N, C-alpha and C positions, 0 to 999 in steps of 0.2 A: 238725865234730863229733868229737870226739877221746876214743873213749871203745875201751876194747878190752876182750877179755872176765877176763882175772885184775883188771881193775879193780872189777867187781862183788864189792860187798864183801858185802851185803844180800839175804837169803831174806825176803822177804815174800809172805803173801794179798795179793790180791785182789780189792778183793769191790764188789756192785753191789747200790743202792736199789732195789727193791724194793718198790713203795708196793701194800697191801694193803685190802679192803674188806672188813669187817666186820660186813655184808651187815645196818646198822644205820645208814646212811648217813656209818660212821664211817672212817675209813682207820691206816690202825698198817702203822711202819715194816718192811723185815725185809731181812737185809743179806745177799744169795747167794753165795757163794762159787766167785770168774767160775776163778780157776785160780795156782798161782806165778808169779814173778819175783825175779829176782835184781837187781839198780838197787845202781845208783851214785850216793849222795846226800853234793850239796854245798849248805855253809851259801848262803844270799847275802847278802854283808856287804852292812852296813847301809844304807853311800855311798850303794848301787846302789839302794835301795829308795825311791826318789824318787816321790813320786805321777808318772806323762806318763812316765816313764824308761822308755822300752821295754830288758827289759832279757831278753838272749836270747830276743826272739820278744815275749815274755810285759810289756803294757802294766797293769801292778800298780795295785788302788783303795786308796783313803784306808783300806777295813777292813782290812784287809792288813801296814798297813806298823810296825803297832804288834809286830809278833810274826815272831818267828825266820823266814823262805823257804827253805826248798829247795829246790832244783834236780837233781831226778833224770832216770838216763839210764840204759835197758833196748833188751833186745831188744825186737822187735815180733811177738814171740810170742801180747803179750794188744794191745791197741789201748783203751788207756788214754781216760778221758773223761771231761770235769768229773764233781764229784759223787762221782768213787767213792773208794773209802777202801783203803789201805794199810796191813794190819798185821802190823809187826813183830815180831823177840820179846820188843821195850821200850819202841818207841813204834808208835802208829799214824798213820796221817799222813791230811787229808784232799787229794783233788786240785783245785784248781780252778781249771784249762785243760789245756782238751783238748792231748793230745802232736803234737807236732808231729815228725813225722817226716823221715827222712835216708834216701830211698826207697832210694837206691844202696847205703847201708850195712848195709840193714835194720836199723837204730835208731831212737830213738824218744826225745824227752825232754818233762820235761812237769815244774811249778810244785807246791808242796803245801806245809800245813803242819804243825803235831804238833796233833792231838787233844788237846780237854785233857781230865782225869779224867772229868769230869762228861756230858762228850760219848761218851769209850769204854762207859761203861753203857747208853747207849741200846740200845734193839734191835728 
């Protein structure tokens, strides 16, 4: 993993989904703020999105092939898991793979894609 502190270009808010019961048998989602991280974001070139192709350790399924996919790098201050959300200044991202650790360097790398406008409005 070739990432340096000065290559981290975007400050994002990390959120985790927390299902809440409304005492009537229904469950609603609530996003809980976990903390903030500086991340490096790179777009994954379309040629590397083919189904079954291993991309930096991630296997991408067919449902992700049509969307721009990003590779994020960040320090390990907050461990990133699939299903978390990153909220940036202009765009929010959903994470679909747990962060891969570089234990000796203190870094993690994970994949995600931008949320669509209607998905951002859900809370």
